[in-house]
C-alpha positions in Angstrom: 87.8 -14.9 -185.1 90.8 -15.1 -187.5 90.1 -15.7 -191.2 92.7 -17.5 -193.3 92.3 -17.4 -197.0 94.3 -20.0 -199.1 94.6 -20.2 -202.9 92.9 -23.6 -203.3 90.8 -26.0 -201.3 93.6 -28.7 -200.9 96.0 -26.1 -199.3 93.2 -24.8 -197.1 92.6 -28.3 -195.8 96.3 -28.7 -194.9 96.3 -25.3 -193.1 93.0 -26.0 -191.3 94.4 -29.4 -190.1 97.4 -27.7 -188.5 95.3 -24.9 -186.9 92.6 -27.3 -185.6 89.8 -25.9 -187.7 88.2 -29.3 -188.3 84.5 -28.5 -188.7 83.5 -28.4 -192.4 81.1 -25.7 -193.4 79.8 -24.5 -196.8 82.9 -23.1 -198.5 85.2 -23.0 -195.4 86.5 -24.9 -192.3 86.0 -23.7 -188.8 87.4 -24.3 -185.3 89.9 -23.3 -182.6 89.2 -19.5 -183.2 89.9 -19.8 -186.9 88.0 -19.9 -190.2 89.9 -21.2 -193.2 88.5 -20.5 -196.6 89.9 -20.5 -200.2 89.8 -19.1 -203.7 90.2 -21.2 -206.8 93.2 -19.3 -208.1 92.0 -16.1 -209.6 88.5 -15.1 -208.5 88.9 -11.6 -209.8 90.2 -10.2 -213.0 90.8 -6.7 -214.5 87.6 -5.3 -216.0 87.2 -5.7 -219.8 86.9 -2.7 -222.2 83.0 -3.0 -222.4 82.8 -2.8 -218.6 84.1 0.8 -218.9 81.8 1.8 -221.8 79.4 -0.3 -224.0 80.9 1.3 -227.1 84.1 -0.8 -226.6 82.2 -4.1 -227.0 82.6 -3.8 -230.8 86.2 -3.7 -232.2 86.8 -0.4 -233.9 90.1 0.8 -235.2 89.3 4.4 -234.5 88.3 3.9 -230.8 91.9 2.8 -230.0 93.8 3.1 -227.8 91.5 2.1 -224.9 93.0 3.6 -221.8 90.7 3.7 -218.7 91.3 6.6 -216.3 91.6 4.0 -213.5 91.7 0.3 -213.7 89.0 -1.7 -211.9 88.6 -5.4 -211.1 85.5 -7.6 -211.3 84.6 -11.2 -210.3 85.2 -13.8 -213.0 81.7 -14.6 -214.4 81.2 -18.1 -213.0 78.6 -19.5 -210.6 81.1 -21.3 -208.5 83.3 -18.3 -208.2 80.4 -16.0 -207.3 79.2 -18.4 -204.6 82.7 -18.8 -203.1 83.2 -15.0 -203.1 80.0 -14.5 -201.2 81.4 -16.9 -198.5 84.7 -14.9 -198.4 82.9 -11.6 -198.3 80.7 -12.6 -195.4 83.7 -14.0 -193.4 85.7 -10.9 -194.0 82.9 -8.8 -192.6 82.6 -11.1 -189.5 86.3 -11.7 -188.7 88.6 -9.6 -186.5 91.8 -10.3 -188.6 92.6 -11.7 -192.0 95.7 -14.0 -192.6 96.6 -14.0 -196.3 97.6 -17.6 -197.0 97.9 -17.3 -200.7 100.8 -18.9 -202.7 104.0 -17.1 -201.6 104.8 -15.4 -204.9 103.8 -12.3 -206.9 100.8 -14.0 -208.6 99.6 -15.4 -205.2 99.8 -11.9 -203.7 97.8 -10.4 -206.5 95.1 -13.0 -206.3 94.5 -12.5 -202.6 94.8 -8.6 -202.7 92.2 -8.4 -205.5 89.8 -10.6 -203.5 90.2 -8.6 -200.3 89.8 -5.3 -202.3 86.6 -6.6 -203.9 85.3 -7.7 -200.5 86.0 -4.2 -199.2 88.3 -5.5 -196.4 89.2 -3.0 -193.8 90.4 -5.5 -191.1 94.1 -5.9 -190.1 95.8 -8.3 -192.6 98.9 -10.5 -191.9 100.8 -12.6 -194.4 101.7 -16.4 -194.1 104.9 -16.9 -196.1 106.0 -20.5 -196.5 108.1 -22.5 -198.9 106.5 -25.9 -198.4 103.2 -27.4 -197.2 104.6 -29.8 -194.6 103.0 -29.5 -191.2 106.3 -28.2 -189.7 106.5 -25.5 -192.4 102.9 -24.4 -191.8 103.4 -24.3 -188.0 106.6 -22.3 -188.4 104.9 -19.9 -190.8 102.1 -19.2 -188.4 104.7 -18.5 -185.6 106.3 -15.9 -187.9 103.4 -14.1 -189.6 104.5 -10.9 -191.3 102.6 -7.6 -191.7 100.8 -7.4 -195.1 102.6 -4.1 -195.6 105.9 -6.0 -196.0 104.6 -7.4 -199.3 103.0 -4.2 -200.7 105.7 -3.8 -203.4 105.1 -7.4 -204.5 101.5 -6.6 -205.0 102.3 -3.3 -206.8 104.6 -5.2 -209.2 101.9 -7.9 -209.8 99.2 -5.2 -210.4 101.6 -3.3 -212.8 102.3 -6.4 -214.7 98.6 -7.2 -215.1 97.8 -3.6 -216.2 100.8 -3.7 -218.6 99.6 -6.9 -220.1 96.0 -5.5 -220.4 97.1 -2.3 -222.1 99.3 -4.0 -224.6 97.3 -7.1 -225.1 93.9 -5.5 -225.5 95.0 -2.6 -227.7 97.6 -4.3 -229.9 95.4 -7.3 -230.5 92.5 -5.2 -231.6 94.8 -2.9 -233.6 96.5 -5.7 -235.6 93.3 -7.8 -235.9 91.3 -4.9 -237.5 94.2 -3.7 -239.6 95.7 -7.0 -240.9 93.3 -9.8 -239.9 90.9 -9.4 -242.8 87.9 -10.0 -240.5 88.8 -13.7 -240.4 90.5 -14.3 -237.1 92.0 -12.6 -234.0 95.7 -11.8 -234.3 96.9 -12.1 -230.7 99.7 -9.7 -229.5 101.2 -9.9 -226.0 104.0 -8.3 -224.0 105.8 -11.6 -223.6 104.1 -13.8 -226.2 105.1 -11.6 -229.2 108.9 -11.3 -228.6 108.9 -15.1 -227.9 107.3 -15.7 -231.2 109.8 -13.3 -232.8 112.7 -15.4 -231.5 111.2 -18.5 -233.1 110.5 -16.7 -236.4 114.0 -15.4 -236.5 115.5 -18.9 -236.0 113.1 -20.3 -238.6 114.3 -17.7 -241.2 117.9 -18.4 -240.4 117.3 -22.1 -241.0 115.2 -21.5 -244.2 117.9 -19.1 -245.6 120.8 -21.5 -244.8 122.7 -23.0 -247.8 124.6 -26.2 -247.0 128.2 -26.2 -248.2 130.6 -29.0 -248.5 134.0 -28.7 -246.9 137.1 -30.9 -246.5 139.4 -31.3 -243.5 142.9 -32.9 -243.2 143.4 -35.4 -240.4 146.1 -37.9 -239.6 146.6 -40.9 -237.3 149.8 -41.0 -235.3 150.4 -43.7 -232.7 146.6 -44.7 -232.9 145.6 -41.1 -232.0 143.6 -38.9 -234.5 145.0 -35.4 -235.1 143.1 -32.6 -236.8 144.8 -30.0 -239.0 144.7 -26.7 -237.2 143.9 -24.7 -240.4 140.7 -23.3 -242.0 138.4 -25.8 -243.6 139.2 -26.4 -247.3 136.5 -25.4 -249.8 137.5 -27.7 -252.6 138.4 -31.4 -252.9 141.3 -30.4 -255.2 143.0 -28.4 -252.4 142.4 -31.2 -249.9 144.0 -33.8 -252.2 147.0 -31.5 -252.7 147.3 -31.2 -248.9 147.0 -35.0 -248.6 149.9 -35.5 -251.1 152.0 -33.1 -249.0 151.2 -34.9 -245.8 152.2 -38.3 -247.3 155.8 -37.3 -247.9 156.5 -35.6 -244.6 156.8 -37.2 -241.1 154.7 -36.3 -238.1 156.4 -34.4 -235.3 155.2 -33.7 -231.7 155.5 -30.0 -230.9 154.0 -29.9 -227.4 152.4 -32.2 -224.9 150.5 -30.8 -221.9 148.3 -32.4 -219.2 146.2 -30.1 -217.1 144.1 -31.3 -214.1 140.9 -29.4 -213.6 137.5 -29.6 -211.9 134.0 -29.8 -213.2 131.7 -27.8 -211.0 128.7 -29.4 -209.5 125.4 -28.7 -211.3 123.2 -26.0 -209.6 120.0 -26.8 -207.8 116.8 -26.4 -209.9 114.8 -23.3 -210.3 111.6 -23.9 -212.3 113.1 -23.1 -215.7 116.1 -25.4 -215.0 113.7 -28.2 -214.1 111.5 -27.6 -217.2 114.6 -27.6 -219.4 116.0 -30.9 -217.9 112.6 -32.6 -218.1 112.2 -31.6 -221.7 115.7 -32.8 -222.7 115.4 -36.1 -220.7 111.8 -37.1 -221.1 110.3 -34.7 -223.7 107.9 -33.2 -221.2 106.4 -29.9 -222.2 107.1 -26.9 -219.9 103.4 -26.8 -218.9 103.3 -30.5 -218.0 106.5 -30.3 -215.9 104.9 -27.3 -214.0 101.8 -29.4 -213.4 103.8 -32.4 -212.2 106.0 -30.4 -209.8 103.0 -28.3 -208.6 101.3 -31.7 -207.7 104.5 -32.8 -205.8 104.4 -29.5 -203.9 100.8 -29.9 -202.9 101.5 -33.5 -201.8 104.3 -32.0 -199.6 107.2 -33.8 -201.3 109.0 -30.8 -202.7 109.2 -27.1 -201.9 107.5 -24.2 -203.7 108.2 -24.6 -207.4 107.5 -21.3 -209.1 111.0 -19.9 -208.3 113.8 -18.3 -210.3 116.8 -18.9 -208.0 119.2 -21.8 -207.8 120.4 -21.0 -204.2 119.3 -21.9 -200.7 119.2 -19.4 -197.7 121.7 -19.9 -194.9 119.0 -20.6 -192.5 118.2 -23.9 -194.3 121.6 -25.4 -193.7 120.8 -27.0 -190.3 117.8 -28.8 -191.9 119.7 -30.4 -194.8 121.0 -33.5 -193.0 117.5 -34.3 -191.7 116.0 -34.0 -195.3 118.7 -36.3 -196.7 118.2 -38.9 -193.9 114.4 -39.0 -194.9 115.1 -39.6 -198.6 114.9 -43.4 -198.1 115.1 -44.5 -201.8 118.4 -42.7 -202.2 120.3 -43.9 -199.1 123.0 -45.6 -201.1 123.9 -42.3 -202.7 123.4 -40.3 -199.5 125.4 -42.6 -197.2 128.8 -41.1 -198.2 127.5 -37.6 -197.5 126.5 -38.4 -194.0 130.0 -39.6 -193.0 131.2 -36.0 -192.5 129.4 -32.7 -191.9 127.4 -31.5 -195.0 129.6 -28.9 -196.9 128.3 -25.4 -196.7 129.3 -24.0 -200.1 128.6 -20.5 -201.3 127.5 -22.0 -204.7 124.6 -23.6 -202.7 123.9 -21.3 -199.7 123.8 -17.6 -200.4 121.2 -15.3 -198.9 122.0 -12.5 -201.4 120.8 -14.7 -204.2 117.5 -15.8 -202.6 114.5 -13.5 -203.2 111.0 -14.6 -202.2 111.9 -18.3 -202.2 114.9 -20.7 -202.4 115.6 -23.3 -205.1 113.4 -26.4 -205.5 114.5 -29.2 -203.2 112.8 -32.2 -201.6 111.1 -31.9 -198.2 111.5 -34.3 -195.3 108.4 -36.1 -196.5 109.5 -38.9 -198.8 107.4 -39.7 -201.9 104.6 -42.1 -201.5 103.8 -45.1 -203.8 100.7 -43.4 -205.3 102.6 -40.9 -207.4 102.1 -41.0 -211.2 105.1 -42.2 -213.3 105.7 -38.6 -214.4 105.6 -37.3 -210.8 108.2 -40.0 -209.8 110.5 -39.0 -212.7 110.3 -35.3 -211.8 110.9 -36.1 -208.1 113.9 -38.1 -209.1 115.4 -35.2 -211.1 115.0 -32.9 -208.1 116.2 -35.5 -205.5 119.4 -36.4 -207.5 120.2 -32.8 -208.1 119.8 -32.0 -204.4 122.2 -34.9 -203.5 124.7 -34.0 -206.3 125.3 -30.4 -205.0 126.8 -31.7 -201.8 129.2 -34.2 -203.4 132.8 -33.2 -204.2 133.6 -31.6 -207.5 134.4 -34.0 -210.4 138.2 -34.1 -211.0 139.2 -34.3 -214.7 142.4 -34.4 -216.7 142.6 -32.5 -220.0 145.4 -33.5 -222.4 146.4 -31.2 -225.3 148.8 -32.3 -227.9 150.1 -30.2 -230.8 152.1 -31.6 -233.7 153.1 -30.7 -237.3 153.6 -32.3 -240.6 156.0 -30.2 -242.5 154.5 -26.7 -242.1 150.9 -27.8 -241.4 150.0 -27.7 -237.7 147.9 -30.4 -236.1 146.3 -30.8 -232.7 144.2 -33.2 -230.6 142.8 -33.2 -227.1 141.5 -35.9 -224.7 139.6 -35.8 -221.5 139.7 -38.2 -218.7 137.7 -38.4 -215.4 140.1 -38.9 -212.5 137.6 -38.8 -209.6 133.9 -38.8 -210.5 132.8 -36.7 -207.5 129.2 -35.6 -208.2 129.0 -37.5 -211.4 128.8 -40.7 -209.3 125.1 -39.7 -208.5 124.3 -40.1 -212.2 126.6 -43.1 -212.9 123.8 -45.6 -213.6 121.9 -43.3 -215.9 122.1 -43.7 -219.7 124.5 -41.3 -221.3 123.0 -38.4 -223.2 123.2 -38.7 -226.9 125.8 -36.3 -228.4 124.8 -34.2 -231.4 128.4 -34.4 -232.7 129.4 -38.1 -232.5 132.6 -37.6 -234.5 133.9 -34.9 -232.0 132.8 -37.0 -229.0 134.6 -40.0 -230.3 137.8 -38.0 -230.7 137.5 -36.4 -227.2 137.2 -39.9 -225.7 140.3 -41.4 -227.3 143.0 -42.5 -224.9 146.1 -40.4 -225.4 149.5 -42.1 -224.6 152.5 -40.2 -223.2 154.1 -38.2 -226.1 157.6 -36.7 -226.0 158.2 -33.3 -227.5 160.4 -33.6 -230.6 159.5 -37.2 -231.4 158.7 -38.0 -235.0 157.4 -40.9 -237.0 155.2 -42.2 -239.8 151.5 -41.4 -239.8 148.4 -42.2 -241.8 146.9 -39.0 -243.3 143.3 -38.8 -244.5 140.7 -36.4 -245.8 137.4 -35.9 -243.9 134.5 -34.6 -246.0 131.8 -32.7 -244.1 128.8 -30.4 -244.7 127.9 -27.2 -242.9 124.7 -27.5 -240.8 122.0 -24.9 -240.3 121.2 -23.5 -236.9 119.2 -25.9 -234.8 115.4 -25.3 -234.4 114.3 -24.3 -230.9 113.0 -27.1 -228.6 111.0 -26.2 -225.5 114.2 -26.6 -223.5 116.3 -24.2 -225.6 113.4 -21.7 -225.9 113.0 -21.6 -222.2 116.7 -20.8 -221.8 116.4 -18.1 -224.5 113.4 -16.5 -222.7 115.4 -16.6 -219.4 118.3 -14.6 -221.0 116.2 -12.5 -223.5 117.5 -14.4 -226.5 121.2 -14.4 -225.6 123.0 -17.8 -226.0 124.6 -18.3 -222.6 126.1 -21.6 -221.4 127.8 -20.4 -218.3 125.5 -20.8 -215.3 126.8 -17.9 -213.3 126.4 -15.5 -216.2 122.9 -16.9 -216.9 122.0 -16.2 -213.2 123.0 -12.6 -213.7 120.9 -12.2 -216.8 117.7 -13.6 -215.2 116.5 -10.1 -214.1 116.2 -9.2 -217.7 114.7 -12.4 -219.0 111.3 -12.3 -220.7 108.3 -13.6 -218.7 108.5 -15.1 -215.2 109.3 -18.8 -214.6 105.7 -19.5 -213.7 104.3 -17.9 -216.9 106.7 -19.1 -219.6 105.0 -22.5 -220.0 101.6 -20.7 -220.5 103.1 -18.4 -223.1 104.4 -21.4 -225.2 101.0 -23.1 -224.9 99.3 -19.9 -226.1 101.5 -19.8 -229.2 100.4 -23.4 -229.9 96.7 -22.6 -229.4 96.9 -19.6 -231.7 98.6 -21.8 -234.4 101.6 -19.5 -234.5 103.9 -22.4 -233.8 103.8 -26.2 -234.2 105.8 -29.1 -232.9 107.7 -31.5 -235.2 109.2 -34.2 -233.0 110.8 -32.1 -230.2 111.4 -29.1 -232.5 109.3 -25.9 -232.4 108.5 -24.5 -235.8 107.0 -21.1 -236.6 104.0 -21.5 -238.9 103.4 -19.2 -241.9 100.8 -17.3 -239.8 103.4 -16.7 -237.1 106.0 -15.6 -239.5 103.6 -13.2 -241.3 102.4 -11.8 -238.0 106.0 -11.0 -236.9 106.8 -9.6 -240.4 103.8 -7.3 -240.1 104.9 -5.8 -236.8 107.2 -3.1 -237.6 107.6 -1.7 -234.1 110.7 -3.3 -232.6 109.4 -2.6 -229.0 106.7 -5.2 -229.5 109.0 -8.0 -230.7 112.4 -7.3 -229.2 113.4 -9.7 -226.4 115.9 -7.2 -225.0 113.3 -4.4 -224.7 110.8 -6.8 -223.1 113.6 -7.9 -220.8 114.0 -4.2 -219.7 110.3 -4.1 -218.8 110.7 -7.2 -216.8 113.7 -5.7 -215.0 111.5 -2.6 -214.2 108.8 -4.9 -212.7 111.5 -6.6 -210.5 112.6 -3.1 -209.4 109.0 -2.3 -208.5 109.1 -5.4 -206.3 112.1 -4.1 -204.5 110.7 -0.6 -204.1 113.2 0.9 -206.6 110.8 1.9 -209.3 107.4 3.6 -209.4 104.5 1.3 -210.6 102.7 4.4 -212.0 105.8 5.4 -214.1 105.8 1.9 -215.6 102.1 2.3 -216.5 102.7 5.8 -218.0 105.5 4.4 -220.1 103.3 1.7 -221.5 100.4 4.1 -222.2 102.8 6.3 -224.2 104.1 3.3 -226.1 100.5 2.0 -226.9 99.4 5.5 -228.0 102.4 5.9 -230.4 101.9 2.3 -231.7 98.2 2.9 -232.4 98.9 6.1 -234.5 101.6 4.3 -236.5 99.5 1.3 -237.4 96.1 3.0 -237.9 97.7 5.4 -240.5 100.2 3.0 -241.9 99.8 0.6 -244.9 97.5 -2.4 -244.6 97.8 -6.0 -245.8 95.9 -9.2 -244.9 97.7 -12.1 -243.1 97.1 -15.6 -244.4 95.9 -17.7 -241.5 97.2 -21.3 -240.9 93.7 -22.8 -241.4 93.5 -21.2 -244.9 96.8 -22.8 -245.9 95.4 -26.1 -244.8 92.2 -25.6 -246.8 94.1 -25.9 -250.1 95.7 -29.1 -248.9 92.2 -30.4 -247.9 90.9 -29.7 -251.4 93.6 -31.9 -252.9 93.0 -34.7 -250.4 89.2 -34.6 -250.6 88.8 -37.8 -252.6 91.4 -39.7 -250.6 90.1 -42.0 -247.8 89.8 -40.1 -244.5 92.6 -40.8 -242.1 91.7 -41.8 -238.6 92.0 -38.9 -236.2 94.3 -39.5 -233.3 92.5 -39.0 -230.0 93.9 -36.6 -227.3 95.6 -38.6 -224.6 94.3 -38.6 -221.1 97.7 -37.3 -219.8 97.1 -34.2 -222.0 93.6 -33.6 -220.6 92.9 -31.3 -217.7 90.6 -32.6 -214.9 87.2 -30.7 -215.5 86.6 -30.5 -211.7 89.9 -29.1 -210.2 91.2 -27.7 -213.5 94.7 -28.0 -212.0 95.8 -31.6 -212.6 95.7 -33.9 -215.7 93.7 -37.1 -215.9 95.1 -40.6 -215.8 93.6 -43.8 -217.1 93.3 -46.8 -214.7 91.9 -50.3 -215.2 88.2 -49.4 -214.7 88.0 -45.6 -214.8 89.5 -42.3 -215.8 90.2 -40.0 -212.9 92.1 -36.9 -211.7 95.9 -37.6 -211.0 95.2 -35.8 -207.7 92.2 -38.0 -207.0 92.9 -38.1 -203.2 92.2 -34.3 -202.9 90.0 -33.7 -206.0 87.9 -36.9 -206.1 87.0 -36.8 -209.8 86.5 -40.0 -211.8 84.4 -41.5 -214.5 84.1 -45.3 -214.9 84.4 -46.9 -218.3 81.0 -48.6 -217.7 78.0 -46.3 -217.1 74.4 -47.5 -216.6 75.5 -51.0 -218.0 77.1 -49.6 -221.2 80.9 -49.7 -221.8 82.0 -46.4 -223.3 84.8 -45.9 -225.9 87.7 -43.5 -225.3 86.1 -41.1 -227.8 82.8 -41.1 -225.9 84.6 -40.6 -222.6 86.6 -37.7 -224.0 83.5 -36.1 -225.4 82.0 -36.3 -221.9 85.0 -34.7 -220.2 85.9 -32.1 -222.8 82.4 -31.2 -224.2 80.3 -32.1 -221.1 78.2 -34.5 -223.0 78.2 -37.4 -225.5 76.3 -37.8 -228.8 73.1 -39.9 -228.6 73.9 -43.5 -227.5 72.1 -46.8 -227.3 72.6 -49.9 -225.2 72.1 -48.8 -221.6 71.0 -51.8 -219.6 71.2 -50.7 -216.0 69.6 -47.3 -215.7 67.5 -47.0 -212.5 64.5 -45.6 -214.6 64.9 -48.2 -217.4 66.3 -45.7 -220.0 68.0 -47.6 -222.8 69.2 -44.7 -225.0 70.0 -41.0 -224.7 72.9 -38.6 -224.3 75.2 -38.7 -221.3 76.0 -35.3 -219.7 78.5 -34.3 -216.9 76.8 -32.1 -214.3 79.0 -29.1 -213.3 77.8 -28.8 -209.7 78.7 -32.3 -208.4 80.4 -33.8 -211.5 78.1 -36.8 -211.6 76.9 -38.3 -214.9 73.3 -38.4 -215.9 71.4 -39.8 -219.0 68.9 -37.6 -220.8 
């Protein structure tokens, strides 16, 4: 018997269907010589400090650093996890061969290997490696199973990452909490979390320290075209007025006139970060929500594996492209011109040297169904249009540059015109993005007539008054880009691609890092902007060690982890380097000066005191779209006409009706039931089978049914 282990039940069902394992058993499917079982993501985790010695249960500054001689793993303490592991353990014992069907990525490899290690697996192991969950992809994957040994370095990198995060997270968090937390709260430090916070704090300080200054610029209008003086901004109105007087008595002369035709490259296909950036800019979605929506689309077989960091496709995919385009029925109007000739095979799209574990995110040949949520439809639309746009011709543009002078003062202007829209035709019907510099955009869009060098004439000079503006706060979109390039501001896509190996965090973990900073109250959101709180600023100010908060140095660690993946760096060496760093950090902090950090809640206490006598404001309820399904813990909930249910209801099956035992519940009562597992005591139940009229509703964790106590 061959045992297949998938990462979640829904994926296991897809695999079992293809393999013909159609008989449902407790915790697995069986048939046709196969057993197909599943994990729930992580079943195992690294042991905690107290698992190595009871003395580590209490946090003591002088017991640091905690460095186990060897790192062990344990089951996550949860009844459901323990029961499922028993099923896997028994099947591993009974089978002849194991097929690792975990998510095809570093984290997926780690999850499966830890489970097999815990189950003491000594059977031959093969690896299923697929980029989509369509029937064809699964069949093709089983026809091309790989030896587990091929992915050993991927596991070693994942394991090294987990150990590195443990060493730094456990020790630095205890260290800073005991030294600077004043016994009031945990000060959380992390390998990726802390340099990310440092970037936000740095930007916050630049904004706070910024002093706005007024400036004046000279402009003039000649033949209905606005020209700007090509000199430094003037610091006083007096100088500007003198300049204006000079301009009034001199004619305008054209010095040069040049038209250059150019091309605007097609946008790149999406990697996960690119998709999260676009969804944040366009729809305001958080990185975590975008990841959830695209993961759901992947599990529904509409898009390929999303947790990727490449914007390229492998050459082997080229023959399938036309077939995928033909199946994208809602986009046939845009696709029709592409199908009139062979699909172009550009190196900007197809490049095996730029594809690692997976290729960029693209649609599959299974078009989206009607039962997608609004958010899923919008995310699919982003992926679909980008996929279509990369095969369109480049956009041809004309850039006009005109230089002139008034007396001795030089002037210039430029204009831009689209000659052939090319790929821009894909986005023609979409609303134009709002520009942050409307003045500049207006001038760029002006129509420039034919000028003759040497021509002169009258003009209308003017003074433009402006103010210097502070650096812009990070949004999730700009922060994700900064994490990808370890804090470097990079607009050029090719250069950004080269810097990815030294980015901080992985595409799949960055959303979680940002959410952790919110939960710890180190940052907050004001409209779309991310703002460092006083607690976050103080925490970064307290950390004197640059290693902990430098994006560049964290990027170097990330680079080493990627090299471990490729077999170019020793995992043990990475561990030794972190042990040395943690040991030096501990000595520095333990014997250094101490101070207590003010926590965000304490700041708010003072405000509360002042507002005590004011009428209480109505607290805004958490929205259903922000609430995780308590059953699958993967997808968010959505509100229908009669019930609240999992957005992946087809696979998960979780829902709660608004009316229970004859009583209609409010949103607050339903939220309590989902988030806390029970409501407060309620009255007015009129349809309970045992005639109960009042009591507290609770949500059972084994079958997710509601009962009245």
